[in-house]
ZATORLO-957148 format. One record per residue (C-alpha): residue number from 1; residue in one letter; x, y, z. Coordinates in steps of 0.001 Angstrom, whole numbers, plus 500000, padded with zeros to 6 digits. Example, Ala and Ser with C-alpha at 12.3 -4.5 7.8 and 13.67 -1.06 7.14 Angstrom:
REM ZATORLO-957148
- 1, A, 512300, 495500, 507800 $
- 2, S, 513670, 498940, 507140 $
//
This chain:
REM ZATORLO-957148
- 1, M, 733695, 427989, 066872 $
- 2, F, 734539, 426927, 070428 $
- 3, K, 732060, 429432, 071880 $
- 4, F, 729319, 428045, 069634 $
- 5, F, 729642, 424610, 071248 $
- 6, E, 730219, 426070, 074750 $
- 7, K, 726955, 428031, 074464 $
- 8, A, 724977, 425239, 072771 $
- 9, V, 723351, 424286, 076103 $
- 10, D, 722914, 426710, 079007 $
- 11, P, 724716, 425294, 082072 $
- 12, F, 722547, 427419, 084395 $
- 13, P, 718919, 427101, 083190 $
- 14, N, 716233, 428914, 085142 $
- 15, D, 713546, 426309, 084535 $
- 16, S, 711239, 425072, 087286 $
- 17, V, 712882, 422996, 089996 $
- 18, E, 711700, 419379, 089788 $
- 19, Q, 712340, 416356, 091955 $
- 20, P, 714712, 414002, 090108 $
- 21, P, 713276, 410523, 089390 $
- 22, A, 714234, 407762, 091799 $
- 23, S, 714982, 405077, 089172 $
- 24, L, 718464, 404921, 087654 $
- 25, F, 717616, 405267, 083956 $
- 26, K, 715080, 408049, 084502 $
- 27, F, 717444, 409825, 086914 $
- 28, V, 720271, 409837, 084351 $
- 29, W, 717937, 410841, 081508 $
- 30, H, 716510, 413663, 083658 $
- 31, Y, 719925, 415307, 083597 $
- 32, A, 721042, 414106, 080144 $
- 33, K, 717958, 415206, 078204 $
- 34, P, 719064, 418846, 077639 $
- 35, F, 722276, 417505, 076009 $
- 36, R, 720608, 414856, 073824 $
- 37, F, 721459, 416532, 070495 $
- 38, L, 725117, 417000, 071445 $
- 39, L, 725246, 413369, 072579 $
- 40, L, 723723, 412185, 069314 $
- 41, G, 726251, 414263, 067374 $
- 42, L, 729093, 412788, 069435 $
- 43, L, 727792, 409281, 068786 $
- 44, L, 727739, 409858, 065015 $
- 45, T, 731175, 411496, 064792 $
- 46, S, 732730, 408815, 066998 $
- 47, A, 731205, 406096, 064816 $
- 48, L, 732514, 407733, 061625 $
- 49, I, 735998, 408152, 063093 $
- 50, S, 736038, 404531, 064229 $
- 51, G, 734859, 403463, 060779 $
- 52, I, 737753, 405349, 059158 $
- 53, E, 740237, 403709, 061555 $
- 54, V, 738957, 400233, 060712 $
- 55, Y, 738907, 401051, 056989 $
- 56, M, 742610, 402016, 057181 $
- 57, F, 743476, 398463, 058202 $
- 58, H, 741489, 397202, 055235 $
- 59, A, 743259, 399691, 052935 $
- 60, I, 746674, 398531, 054173 $
- 61, G, 745743, 394918, 053383 $
- 62, N, 744589, 395931, 049897 $
- 63, M, 747844, 397800, 049215 $
- 64, I, 749911, 394776, 050239 $
- 65, D, 747887, 392570, 047886 $
- 66, W, 748156, 395169, 045063 $
- 67, M, 751912, 395346, 045516 $
- 68, Q, 752205, 391558, 045284 $
- 69, V, 750395, 391344, 041934 $
- 70, S, 751409, 394667, 040312 $
- 71, D, 754291, 395925, 038186 $
- 72, P, 756044, 398691, 040185 $
- 73, S, 756394, 400815, 037020 $
- 74, T, 752618, 400957, 036495 $
- 75, F, 751492, 400754, 040122 $
- 76, F, 750494, 404440, 040483 $
- 77, Q, 748799, 404483, 037082 $
- 78, V, 746621, 401526, 038033 $
- 79, Y, 745919, 402340, 041692 $
- 80, G, 746670, 406085, 041839 $
- 81, Q, 743012, 407149, 042099 $
- 82, D, 742361, 404660, 044902 $
- 83, L, 745443, 405876, 046775 $
- 84, I, 744343, 409538, 046473 $
- 85, L, 740915, 408699, 047889 $
- 86, V, 742541, 406898, 050838 $
- 87, A, 744874, 409878, 051380 $
- 88, L, 741958, 412370, 051341 $
- 89, L, 740098, 410198, 053799 $
- 90, I, 743071, 410147, 056159 $
- 91, L, 744394, 413710, 055680 $
- 92, V, 741138, 415673, 055379 $
- 93, L, 738047, 413837, 056603 $
- 94, W, 739660, 412160, 059611 $
- 95, P, 741082, 415403, 061147 $
- 96, A, 737849, 417322, 060365 $
- 97, L, 735691, 414707, 062089 $
- 98, T, 738133, 414571, 065007 $
- 99, L, 737862, 418347, 065424 $
- 100, L, 734064, 418162, 065428 $
- 101, D, 734071, 415169, 067773 $
- 102, S, 736441, 416890, 070196 $
- 103, A, 734447, 420139, 070135 $
- 104, L, 731228, 418245, 070893 $
- 105, E, 732826, 416353, 073753 $
- 106, H, 735178, 418883, 075336 $
- 107, Q, 733522, 422218, 074589 $
- 108, G, 729884, 421127, 074495 $
- 109, L, 729645, 418306, 077033 $
- 110, L, 732387, 417733, 079588 $
- 111, G, 732244, 421127, 081307 $
- 112, N, 728615, 422135, 080835 $
- 113, F, 727095, 418710, 081489 $
- 114, A, 728550, 418276, 084987 $
- 115, M, 727985, 421927, 085887 $
- 116, Q, 724326, 421867, 084854 $
- 117, I, 723774, 418737, 086984 $
- 118, R, 725358, 420476, 089984 $
- 119, W, 723279, 423591, 089354 $
- 120, R, 719970, 421734, 089028 $
- 121, A, 720677, 419399, 091966 $
- 122, H, 721788, 422331, 094142 $
- 123, R, 718619, 424286, 093339 $
- 124, Y, 716492, 421281, 094278 $
- 125, L, 718371, 420602, 097520 $
- 126, L, 718075, 424255, 098571 $
- 127, E, 714325, 423618, 098733 $
- 128, Q, 714722, 420551, 100918 $
- 129, S, 713412, 420673, 104472 $
- 130, T, 715557, 421364, 107516 $
- 131, T, 714966, 417725, 108549 $
- 132, F, 716817, 416590, 105430 $
- 133, Y, 719918, 418532, 106480 $
- 134, A, 719568, 417598, 110139 $
- 135, N, 719816, 413914, 109209 $
- 136, D, 723126, 414127, 107339 $
- 137, F, 726502, 415850, 107214 $
- 138, A, 726543, 419028, 105141 $
- 139, G, 729919, 417967, 103704 $
- 140, R, 728531, 414544, 102816 $
- 141, I, 725574, 416079, 100951 $
- 142, A, 727886, 418448, 099066 $
- 143, T, 730154, 415524, 098137 $
- 144, K, 727162, 413576, 096809 $
- 145, V, 726234, 416502, 094548 $
- 146, M, 729794, 416895, 093226 $
- 147, Q, 730361, 413146, 092734 $
- 148, T, 726985, 412471, 091164 $
- 149, A, 727417, 415270, 088620 $
- 150, L, 730639, 413686, 087383 $
- 151, S, 729312, 410128, 087523 $
- 152, V, 726198, 410916, 085452 $
- 153, R, 728300, 412726, 082869 $
- 154, D, 730894, 409955, 082742 $
- 155, S, 728185, 407308, 082450 $
- 156, I, 726672, 408934, 079381 $
- 157, V, 730016, 409637, 077700 $
- 158, S, 731187, 406089, 078454 $
- 159, I, 728014, 404576, 076984 $
- 160, N, 728578, 406648, 073844 $
- 161, G, 732106, 405305, 073443 $
- 162, L, 731165, 401752, 074286 $
- 163, V, 728315, 401656, 071773 $
- 164, V, 730659, 402884, 069036 $
- 165, Y, 733304, 400352, 069992 $
- 166, V, 730930, 397385, 070001 $
- 167, V, 729067, 398383, 066839 $
- 168, V, 732003, 399613, 064761 $
- 169, Y, 735142, 397792, 065910 $
- 170, F, 733842, 394357, 066763 $
- 171, T, 731374, 394249, 063890 $
- 172, S, 733840, 395640, 061327 $
- 173, A, 736613, 393324, 062499 $
- 174, L, 734341, 390314, 062158 $
- 175, V, 733210, 391412, 058687 $
- 176, I, 736810, 391911, 057500 $
- 177, F, 737950, 388605, 058955 $
- 178, I, 735006, 386726, 057489 $
- 179, S, 735427, 388418, 054072 $
- 180, S, 739015, 387159, 053977 $
- 181, D, 738131, 383665, 055165 $
- 182, L, 735586, 382479, 057703 $
- 183, R, 738186, 380287, 059385 $
- 184, L, 740355, 383357, 060067 $
- 185, A, 737569, 384714, 062285 $
- 186, L, 737433, 381613, 064539 $
- 187, P, 740096, 382821, 067066 $
- 188, L, 738338, 386189, 067270 $
- 189, I, 734933, 384580, 067901 $
- 190, A, 736415, 382377, 070647 $
- 191, W, 738091, 385445, 072165 $
- 192, L, 734828, 387398, 072106 $
- 193, I, 733050, 384613, 074007 $
- 194, A, 735826, 384450, 076624 $
- 195, Y, 735881, 388256, 076825 $
- 196, A, 732130, 388341, 077520 $
- 197, I, 732537, 385735, 080286 $
- 198, V, 735287, 387820, 081905 $
- 199, M, 733129, 390944, 081813 $
- 200, R, 730147, 389109, 083267 $
- 201, S, 732329, 387828, 086085 $
- 202, F, 734237, 390988, 087051 $
- 203, L, 732087, 394015, 086223 $
- 204, P, 729189, 393440, 088662 $
- 205, K, 731771, 393047, 091443 $
- 206, L, 733432, 396311, 090380 $
- 207, K, 730034, 398017, 090358 $
- 208, Q, 729287, 396832, 093896 $
- 209, V, 732640, 397846, 095309 $
- 210, S, 732409, 401224, 093541 $
- 211, A, 729087, 401933, 095259 $
- 212, E, 730647, 400966, 098592 $
- 213, Q, 733626, 403203, 097879 $
- 214, S, 731421, 406161, 096926 $
- 215, D, 729466, 405897, 100160 $
- 216, A, 732678, 405483, 102155 $
- 217, R, 734173, 408568, 100467 $
- 218, S, 731105, 410636, 101344 $
- 219, L, 731223, 409417, 104954 $
- 220, M, 734932, 410247, 105222 $
- 221, T, 734425, 413728, 103758 $
- 222, G, 731446, 414356, 106014 $
- 223, R, 733392, 413474, 109167 $
- 224, V, 736398, 415573, 108197 $
- 225, V, 734243, 418587, 107291 $
- 226, D, 732268, 418161, 110524 $
- 227, A, 735483, 418491, 112534 $
- 228, Y, 736640, 421537, 110560 $
- 229, S, 733218, 423206, 110885 $
- 230, N, 733286, 422758, 114663 $
- 231, I, 737004, 423339, 115223 $
- 232, Q, 736347, 425687, 118148 $
- 233, T, 734467, 422943, 120014 $
- 234, V, 737233, 420454, 119151 $
- 235, K, 739840, 422816, 120618 $
- 236, M, 737725, 423686, 123654 $
- 237, F, 737346, 420060, 124695 $
- 238, S, 740885, 419002, 123670 $
- 239, S, 739305, 416450, 121355 $
- 240, S, 741870, 416389, 118550 $
- 241, S, 742792, 412805, 119400 $
- 242, A, 739145, 411694, 119424 $
- 243, E, 738547, 413465, 116117 $
- 244, Q, 741581, 411731, 114629 $
- 245, D, 740151, 408360, 115650 $
- 246, Y, 736706, 409345, 114341 $
- 247, A, 738157, 410367, 110963 $
- 248, K, 740572, 407405, 110868 $
- 249, E, 737677, 404970, 111255 $
- 250, S, 735976, 406367, 108131 $
- 251, M, 739314, 406555, 106268 $
- 252, Q, 739931, 402877, 107061 $
- 253, I, 736495, 401980, 105704 $
- 254, M, 737368, 403938, 102564 $
- 255, L, 740783, 402276, 102304 $
- 256, D, 739292, 398791, 102711 $
- 257, S, 737003, 399456, 099755 $
- 258, V, 739998, 400698, 097746 $
- 259, Y, 741947, 397519, 098551 $
- 260, K, 738986, 395425, 097457 $
- 261, Q, 738721, 397367, 094215 $
- 262, M, 742460, 397145, 093487 $
- 263, R, 742470, 393368, 094004 $
- 264, L, 739747, 393057, 091397 $
- 265, V, 741689, 395381, 089094 $
- 266, T, 744852, 393259, 089328 $
- 267, K, 742948, 390021, 088656 $
- 268, L, 741088, 391579, 085743 $
- 269, N, 744213, 393067, 084204 $
- 270, T, 746079, 389755, 084351 $
- 271, T, 743122, 387867, 082860 $
- 272, L, 742812, 390371, 080008 $
- 273, V, 746501, 390246, 079105 $
- 274, T, 746331, 386436, 079022 $
- 275, L, 743261, 386473, 076758 $
- 276, N, 744831, 389048, 074428 $
- 277, A, 748079, 387053, 074203 $
- 278, L, 746073, 383989, 073214 $
- 279, L, 744179, 386025, 070592 $
- 280, I, 747365, 387400, 068977 $
- 281, C, 749176, 384065, 068919 $
- 282, S, 746211, 382035, 067689 $
- 283, T, 745217, 384575, 064994 $
- 284, M, 748738, 384994, 063573 $
- 285, G, 749643, 381324, 063900 $
- 286, F, 746404, 380159, 062315 $
- 287, G, 746684, 382850, 059634 $
- 288, V, 750234, 381820, 058678 $
- 289, W, 749122, 378196, 058422 $
- 290, L, 746221, 379229, 056136 $
- 291, W, 748708, 381211, 054010 $
- 292, T, 751021, 378198, 053684 $
- 293, E, 748010, 376281, 052417 $
- 294, S, 747360, 379108, 049885 $
- 295, I, 743934, 379736, 051443 $
- 296, V, 744426, 383425, 052380 $
- 297, S, 746645, 386182, 051005 $
- 298, A, 749497, 387947, 052773 $
- 299, G, 747368, 391126, 052790 $
- 300, A, 744617, 389316, 054685 $
- 301, I, 747140, 388166, 057295 $
- 302, A, 748476, 391741, 057594 $
- 303, V, 744957, 393054, 058127 $
- 304, A, 744181, 390300, 060638 $
- 305, G, 747427, 390925, 062530 $
- 306, A, 746993, 394714, 062611 $
- 307, L, 743327, 394464, 063640 $
- 308, T, 744181, 391915, 066316 $
- 309, L, 746815, 394216, 067818 $
- 310, R, 744359, 397103, 067666 $
- 311, L, 741587, 394991, 069214 $
- 312, Q, 743761, 393877, 072096 $
- 313, A, 744621, 397502, 072848 $
- 314, M, 740976, 398517, 072468 $
- 315, S, 739843, 395597, 074607 $
- 316, Q, 741877, 396987, 077490 $
- 317, W, 740274, 400383, 076937 $
- 318, F, 736838, 398827, 076524 $
- 319, I, 736817, 396826, 079724 $
- 320, W, 738244, 399705, 081767 $
- 321, E, 735718, 402021, 080168 $
- 322, L, 733034, 399503, 081055 $
- 323, A, 734450, 399245, 084580 $
- 324, R, 734385, 403038, 084804 $
- 325, L, 730794, 402959, 083575 $
- 326, F, 729825, 400519, 086316 $
- 327, E, 731745, 402622, 088831 $
- 328, S, 729900, 405716, 087624 $
- 329, I, 726587, 403866, 087827 $
- 330, G, 727396, 402791, 091396 $
- 331, T, 728296, 406367, 092335 $
- 332, T, 725166, 407658, 090605 $
- 333, Q, 722935, 405216, 092485 $
- 334, D, 724590, 406215, 095746 $
- 335, G, 724110, 409928, 095021 $
- 336, M, 720602, 409379, 093704 $
- 337, A, 719537, 408067, 097115 $
- 338, T, 720330, 411513, 098532 $
- 339, I, 719538, 413903, 095680 $
- 340, A, 716250, 412325, 094575 $
- 341, Q, 714655, 412314, 098015 $
- 342, E, 711149, 413710, 098086 $
- 343, K, 710788, 417121, 099714 $
- 344, L, 709063, 416871, 103089 $
- 345, V, 707798, 420464, 102869 $
- 346, E, 706664, 421507, 099410 $
- 347, D, 704608, 424315, 097919 $
- 348, K, 701222, 423519, 096452 $
- 349, A, 700975, 423818, 092676 $
- 350, Q, 700667, 427474, 091648 $
- 351, A, 700812, 428541, 095311 $
- 352, P, 700132, 432300, 095599 $
- 353, D, 702316, 434726, 097521 $
- 354, L, 701399, 435574, 101102 $
- 355, L, 700038, 439091, 101520 $
- 356, V, 700361, 440676, 104971 $
- 357, P, 698396, 443926, 105193 $
- 358, N, 697952, 443619, 108987 $
- 359, G, 699970, 440792, 110540 $
- 360, Q, 697324, 438844, 112467 $
- 361, I, 698488, 435303, 113377 $
- 362, S, 696225, 432389, 114250 $
- 363, F, 697243, 428953, 115569 $
- 364, D, 694150, 426724, 115311 $
- 365, D, 694274, 423311, 117054 $
- 366, V, 697878, 422716, 116004 $
- 367, H, 699363, 419239, 116542 $
- 368, F, 702985, 418342, 115797 $
- 369, H, 705093, 415492, 117184 $
- 370, Y, 708128, 415241, 114858 $
- 371, G, 706637, 412040, 113447 $
- 372, K, 706219, 410406, 116862 $
- 373, S, 702982, 409203, 118378 $
- 374, G, 702647, 412180, 120718 $
- 375, G, 704336, 414980, 122606 $
- 376, V, 705790, 418419, 121646 $
- 377, I, 702686, 420348, 120384 $
- 378, N, 699215, 419080, 121288 $
- 379, G, 696066, 420976, 120304 $
- 380, F, 697720, 424396, 120494 $
- 381, S, 695429, 427352, 119702 $
- 382, L, 696356, 431027, 119909 $
- 383, E, 695110, 434256, 118352 $
- 384, I, 697640, 437073, 117999 $
- 385, K, 696206, 440412, 116948 $
- 386, A, 697821, 442556, 114276 $
- 387, G, 700561, 444641, 115881 $
- 388, E, 700396, 442725, 119168 $
- 389, R, 703618, 441887, 120961 $
- 390, V, 703499, 438429, 122511 $
- 391, G, 706113, 436785, 124682 $
- 392, I, 706317, 432978, 124875 $
- 393, V, 707570, 431472, 128119 $
- 394, G, 708271, 427890, 129098 $
- 395, R, 710910, 425454, 130198 $
- 396, S, 713339, 423907, 127720 $
- 397, G, 711513, 421361, 125595 $
- 398, A, 708116, 422960, 126191 $
- 399, G, 707691, 423577, 122445 $
- 400, K, 708511, 427299, 122133 $
- 401, S, 711014, 427063, 119268 $
- 402, T, 708913, 424384, 117587 $
- 403, L, 706031, 426877, 117366 $
- 404, V, 708324, 429335, 115627 $
- 405, N, 709554, 426641, 113221 $
- 406, L, 705946, 425762, 112399 $
- 407, L, 705109, 429424, 111805 $
- 408, L, 708028, 429600, 109370 $
- 409, R, 706784, 426331, 107861 $
- 410, L, 710094, 424586, 108303 $
- 411, Y, 707859, 421604, 109049 $
- 412, D, 704313, 420778, 107958 $
- 413, L, 701668, 420370, 110639 $
- 414, E, 700354, 416944, 111475 $
- 415, R, 696973, 418491, 112252 $
- 416, G, 695479, 421948, 112525 $
- 417, V, 696015, 425235, 110681 $
- 418, I, 698241, 428281, 111044 $
- 419, R, 696934, 431438, 109375 $
- 420, I, 698385, 434870, 108771 $
- 421, D, 695748, 437467, 107931 $
- 422, D, 693285, 434620, 107295 $
- 423, Q, 695619, 432891, 104809 $
- 424, D, 696564, 429262, 105494 $
- 425, I, 700371, 429291, 105408 $
- 426, S, 700436, 425785, 103914 $
- 427, M, 698650, 427125, 100822 $
- 428, V, 701048, 429999, 100033 $
- 429, S, 704616, 429873, 098732 $
- 430, Q, 707295, 429292, 101345 $
- 431, D, 709515, 432069, 100006 $
- 432, S, 706757, 434665, 100307 $
- 433, L, 705910, 433454, 103832 $
- 434, R, 709488, 433780, 105073 $
- 435, H, 709899, 437082, 103259 $
- 436, Q, 707229, 438513, 105572 $
- 437, I, 708914, 437269, 108769 $
- 438, A, 712150, 438596, 110245 $
- 439, M, 713850, 436499, 112887 $
- 440, V, 716776, 436659, 115276 $
- 441, T, 717783, 433389, 116946 $
- 442, Q, 719994, 432690, 119949 $
- 443, D, 722306, 430557, 117787 $
- 444, T, 723261, 433065, 115137 $
- 445, S, 725028, 431524, 112157 $
- 446, L, 726496, 433852, 109566 $
- 447, L, 727575, 433058, 106020 $
- 448, H, 731281, 433055, 105158 $
- 449, R, 730874, 436315, 103282 $
- 450, T, 731387, 439994, 103964 $
- 451, I, 729664, 441960, 106718 $
- 452, K, 727803, 443870, 104013 $
- 453, E, 726535, 440683, 102323 $
- 454, N, 725446, 439164, 105640 $
- 455, I, 723453, 442181, 106759 $
- 456, A, 721893, 442759, 103330 $
- 457, Y, 721016, 439054, 103004 $
- 458, G, 717334, 439573, 103714 $
- 459, R, 717103, 442700, 101565 $
- 460, P, 719791, 442775, 098839 $
- 461, S, 718295, 445908, 097264 $
- 462, A, 719061, 448049, 100318 $
- 463, T, 721297, 451060, 099851 $
- 464, E, 724589, 451377, 101711 $
- 465, A, 723153, 454286, 103702 $
- 466, E, 720265, 452085, 104888 $
- 467, L, 722732, 449341, 105735 $
- 468, I, 724902, 451712, 107795 $
- 469, D, 721815, 452986, 109659 $
- 470, A, 720846, 449389, 110520 $
- 471, I, 724359, 448716, 111820 $
- 472, A, 724181, 451815, 114007 $
- 473, M, 720750, 450839, 115384 $
- 474, A, 722113, 447377, 116263 $
- 475, K, 725056, 448999, 118069 $
- 476, A, 727433, 447127, 115765 $
- 477, D, 729254, 450154, 114361 $
- 478, D, 731764, 450158, 117225 $
- 479, F, 733370, 446908, 115986 $
- 480, V, 732465, 446706, 112273 $
- 481, D, 734762, 449594, 111357 $
- 482, E, 737688, 447811, 113062 $
- 483, L, 737245, 444457, 111311 $
- 484, Q, 739906, 443129, 108942 $
- 485, D, 740163, 439704, 107311 $
- 486, S, 743145, 437679, 106103 $
- 487, E, 742728, 439072, 102571 $
- 488, G, 743179, 442643, 103765 $
- 489, N, 739508, 443662, 103484 $
- 490, H, 738262, 446169, 106051 $
- 491, G, 734965, 447098, 107677 $
- 492, L, 731885, 446211, 105642 $
- 493, D, 734028, 444292, 103135 $
- 494, A, 735652, 442023, 105755 $
- 495, K, 734635, 438355, 105647 $
- 496, V, 733376, 436818, 108884 $
- 497, G, 734580, 433214, 108442 $
- 498, E, 732509, 430040, 108239 $
- 499, R, 729385, 430414, 110413 $
- 500, G, 730835, 433777, 111546 $
- 501, V, 733636, 432242, 113654 $
- 502, K, 735802, 435389, 113392 $
- 503, L, 733238, 437282, 115467 $
- 504, S, 732293, 436861, 119100 $
- 505, G, 728831, 435585, 120010 $
- 506, G, 727684, 439094, 120888 $
- 507, Q, 729051, 440524, 117649 $
- 508, R, 727290, 437840, 115600 $
- 509, Q, 724080, 438611, 117467 $
- 510, R, 724342, 442314, 116673 $
- 511, I, 724965, 441568, 112985 $
- 512, A, 721854, 439363, 113012 $
- 513, I, 719828, 442155, 114629 $
- 514, A, 721100, 444633, 112017 $
- 515, R, 720000, 442192, 109324 $
- 516, V, 716499, 442035, 110804 $
- 517, I, 716323, 445810, 111159 $
- 518, L, 717239, 446192, 107491 $
- 519, K, 714733, 443551, 106360 $
- 520, N, 711910, 445416, 108123 $
- 521, A, 709306, 442628, 107778 $
- 522, P, 705778, 443055, 109225 $
- 523, I, 706183, 440034, 111537 $
- 524, L, 709117, 439903, 113921 $
- 525, V, 710298, 436768, 115758 $
- 526, L, 712879, 437070, 118530 $
- 527, D, 714184, 433750, 119831 $
- 528, E, 716543, 434710, 122663 $
- 529, A, 717595, 437633, 120471 $
- 530, T, 719787, 439310, 123115 $
- 531, S, 721016, 436228, 124988 $
- 532, A, 724611, 436607, 123760 $
- 533, L, 724887, 440311, 124674 $
- 534, D, 726300, 441884, 127801 $
- 535, S, 723912, 443932, 129935 $
- 536, E, 725154, 447312, 128729 $
- 537, V, 724840, 446490, 125032 $
- 538, E, 721553, 444682, 125623 $
- 539, G, 720089, 447739, 127308 $
- 540, A, 721096, 449940, 124384 $
- 541, I, 719740, 447499, 121788 $
- 542, Q, 716473, 447007, 123690 $
- 543, E, 715696, 450655, 122982 $
- 544, Q, 716253, 450053, 119253 $
- 545, L, 714205, 446856, 119357 $
- 546, E, 711365, 448787, 120962 $
- 547, Q, 711497, 451186, 118029 $
- 548, L, 711763, 448274, 115553 $
- 549, M, 708695, 446553, 117067 $
- 550, E, 706481, 449576, 116499 $
- 551, G, 703609, 448588, 114205 $
- 552, K, 704776, 444987, 113896 $
- 553, T, 703364, 441715, 115157 $
- 554, V, 705988, 440296, 117495 $
- 555, L, 706659, 436835, 118931 $
- 556, A, 709466, 436828, 121456 $
- 557, I, 710934, 433796, 123221 $
- 558, A, 713149, 434362, 126222 $
- 559, H, 714409, 432514, 129261 $
- 560, R, 715461, 435852, 130736 $
- 561, L, 711984, 437041, 131621 $
- 562, S, 713032, 440637, 132156 $
- 563, T, 713565, 440952, 128381 $
- 564, I, 709901, 440206, 127613 $
- 565, A, 708165, 441601, 130694 $
- 566, K, 706976, 444662, 128732 $
- 567, M, 705220, 442618, 126039 $
- 568, D, 701491, 443180, 125536 $
- 569, R, 700789, 439587, 126495 $
- 570, L, 702782, 436639, 127831 $
- 571, I, 701938, 433041, 126910 $
- 572, V, 703145, 430298, 129236 $
- 573, I, 703311, 426888, 127562 $
- 574, D, 704108, 423453, 128885 $
- 575, N, 704095, 420183, 126921 $
- 576, G, 703010, 422085, 123822 $
- 577, S, 699860, 423605, 125339 $
- 578, I, 699014, 426987, 126855 $
- 579, V, 698776, 426794, 130633 $
- 580, E, 698591, 430500, 131405 $
- 581, Q, 698454, 433885, 129669 $
- 582, G, 698204, 437579, 130491 $
- 583, T, 700405, 440610, 131112 $
- 584, H, 703470, 440368, 133308 $
- 585, A, 701695, 442081, 136203 $
- 586, E, 698600, 439898, 135867 $
- 587, L, 700591, 436681, 135802 $
- 588, V, 702749, 437634, 138790 $
- 589, E, 699635, 438576, 140752 $
- 590, A, 697917, 435292, 139783 $
- 591, G, 700662, 433410, 141620 $
- 592, R, 700649, 430393, 139342 $
- 593, V, 703244, 428994, 136877 $
- 594, Y, 704666, 432284, 135619 $
- 595, A, 704919, 433716, 139121 $
- 596, G, 706897, 430640, 140132 $
- 597, L, 709224, 431049, 137164 $
- 598, W, 709709, 434724, 137994 $
- 599, S, 710456, 434108, 141655 $
- 600, R, 712878, 431277, 140977 $
- 601, Q, 714976, 433142, 138454 $
- 602, S, 718601, 433669, 139286 $
- 603, G, 720136, 436476, 137307 $
- 604, G, 717052, 436687, 135107 $
- 605, F, 717015, 433072, 133859 $
- 606, I, 714458, 430321, 134357 $
- 607, G, 715683, 427825, 136913 $
- 608, D, 716034, 424142, 136162 $
- 609, Q, 713377, 423298, 138753 $
- 610, A, 710748, 425681, 137317 $
//
């Protein structure tokens, strides 16, 4: 039975990834809709259970009245059938409904609901642009996803419970009180008015402080994770003290919001207890007076007293549940601001896959300024033939890496077109575009997974033999076999640590080159691909890269000009435009910009004054 409810809604649907709505109700419904039938079932079972609980108070009052007017010797003969029905209601129907209610909530909703939200939000955020991640902490974004999943789930479950409480308990209590005597309901009506005033006063404040606390929690987590992710830099610059202060500042902001929330909690709790004490005393005192005047029966007073005690307990639950709802809404709104952001780079509807039979690349009047009024790339045009190997040269900030990012469509152009084999890259799917391009960057970041998983990342279907060949070609076999992680895994099964911190820069670079070799895409991009390697290893890998480049269209960026001198053509760019192009020999002979860069190199690197 449990599995039936656990499998009622798939927590990991493979439906199309959609941007969540940016309004609160639509955002919550976007994630709640798949669970609507379970939620409706929970609402009905909770209402029935609450109805049985209220009816029990009524039944107790009836029994007291029956006992007052009945002969004990004939009591069971007269009321036996009624007592059996009450017993069946309590012993059979109540537990059965509780089982169903619990299965709907715990097996069907609580686990799957939050997990499906995380899954769907994670899938959407994976398609966000690099700008989205550059503008925030990775830990902060992850915290938003985790928090929002729980807050949306808790909001819906809380609303379910609150609706049942208001409709069943308050309404039933009023009906029972009024059926006994309208005057007996007067303390309850006065209490309800005061209770509503208290809620109207406190709950918006709790909602506001909860939103502040959620944002403060995300900031705190982001700063702490940022320090852990860059622990080597922290150690290198002896910045532990500065990092403590940086984290402490965010922790203090978080703590201030907690203090504010706890002050409200204490005031609210004291106010509630005072209201409930007044309700109990006024109801019982007024009820006893009505009894002395022979207006109500002892059973009615018993029902009123029992319901009043139950209501005061439920009122505590209700207002804290309502406070939790407002807290969840505040957290949801905070998370929604991150999760529901529009994607800056998005595929066109029904975008086809990119097909690369040749590998010709065309930059046609490309403009890109990172949203500024000018600068970076201005009217850049370049034709790269299929199979041509092109080196891109320029000072730092000239726009070399930006061109590569635009080719990968990590950003959309502000003007112009980039084509591969006459296909506008903005009109094809991003996944298919990047599938056709293999890239090695100077800042190699590996996943905290095994060597095998990292190398096979671009081609998971590769055999182990192909993977081992790629490792050998990248000259990585001399250290891979010796690797061991803290879990006792060796070689290919050893984990490399977050961002590959367990490996040296040169080792990470060789793993990245092995990954590119294994991917074997028709277009190859090398952005300072051998910058982290020593001369001996670089010389050996250059031979393998020469073999890898055969038949491929290649774009290579390098400050060390000797690494790209053998390219078919060199492009010199400055301020996002081409200022010179030709072979190495032609450009040196021309005696212009490239010749100056070549002559001023020290150890093979472009000088600062180039």
